C-alpha positions as semicolon CSV with decimal commas, in nm:
position;residue;x (nm);y (nm);z (nm)
1;M;-0,985;-0,950;1,110
2;A;-0,746;-1,241;1,141
3;E;-0,379;-1,143;1,125
4;D;-0,305;-1,396;0,850
5;R;-0,584;-1,269;0,623
6;P;-0,539;-0,957;0,411
7;G;-0,752;-0,644;0,454
8;G;-0,929;-0,459;0,172
9;S;-0,639;-0,298;-0,011
10;E;-0,408;-0,591;0,064
11;L;-0,666;-0,831;-0,076
12;F;-0,702;-0,619;-0,392
13;L;-0,326;-0,625;-0,443
14;E;-0,299;-0,999;-0,382
15;I;-0,585;-1,081;-0,619
16;N;-0,399;-0,880;-0,882
17;G;-0,068;-1,054;-0,812
18;S;0,112;-0,791;-0,605
19;R;0,200;-0,699;-0,251
20;V;0,356;-0,393;-0,092
21;E;0,658;-0,433;0,133
22;A;0,649;-0,138;0,371
23;S;0,670;-0,080;0,743
24;D;0,368;0,033;0,942
25;R;0,539;0,370;0,975
26;E;0,574;0,403;0,596
27;L;0,210;0,307;0,544
28;A;0,101;0,566;0,799
29;D;0,323;0,830;0,637
30;W;0,162;0,758;0,298
31;I;-0,185;0,806;0,443
32;L;-0,085;1,121;0,631
33;S;0,077;1,263;0,320
34;F;-0,272;1,323;0,179
35;S;-0,347;1,569;0,458
36;A;-0,013;1,736;0,387
37;G;-0,123;1,801;0,029
38;A;0,008;1,499;-0,163
39;T;-0,190;1,403;-0,471
40;R;-0,320;1,054;-0,547
41;E;-0,057;1,028;-0,816
42;Q;0,223;1,112;-0,573
43;V;0,107;0,854;-0,319
44;A;0,050;0,598;-0,595
45;A;0,411;0,647;-0,705
46;L;0,528;0,571;-0,349
47;V;0,317;0,255;-0,337
48;R;0,426;0,140;-0,684
49;A;0,791;0,181;-0,586
50;R;0,737;-0,071;-0,304
51;A;0,505;-0,310;-0,491
52;Q;0,631;-0,656;-0,576
53;R;0,485;-0,920;-0,808
54;I;0,391;-1,240;-0,625
55;R;0,290;-1,453;-0,922
């Protein structure tokens, strides 16, 4: 995929007027948190805290 084009979840966020400002490390930690027992709601809260409106 081209670097300047968003992937699946990024595209979903952009279509809906948002983006997430997070480092690659933070993104990886969010994904790995599922295997450590985090719930969807807990990870969603992390993502929402870093989401920004772009419209």
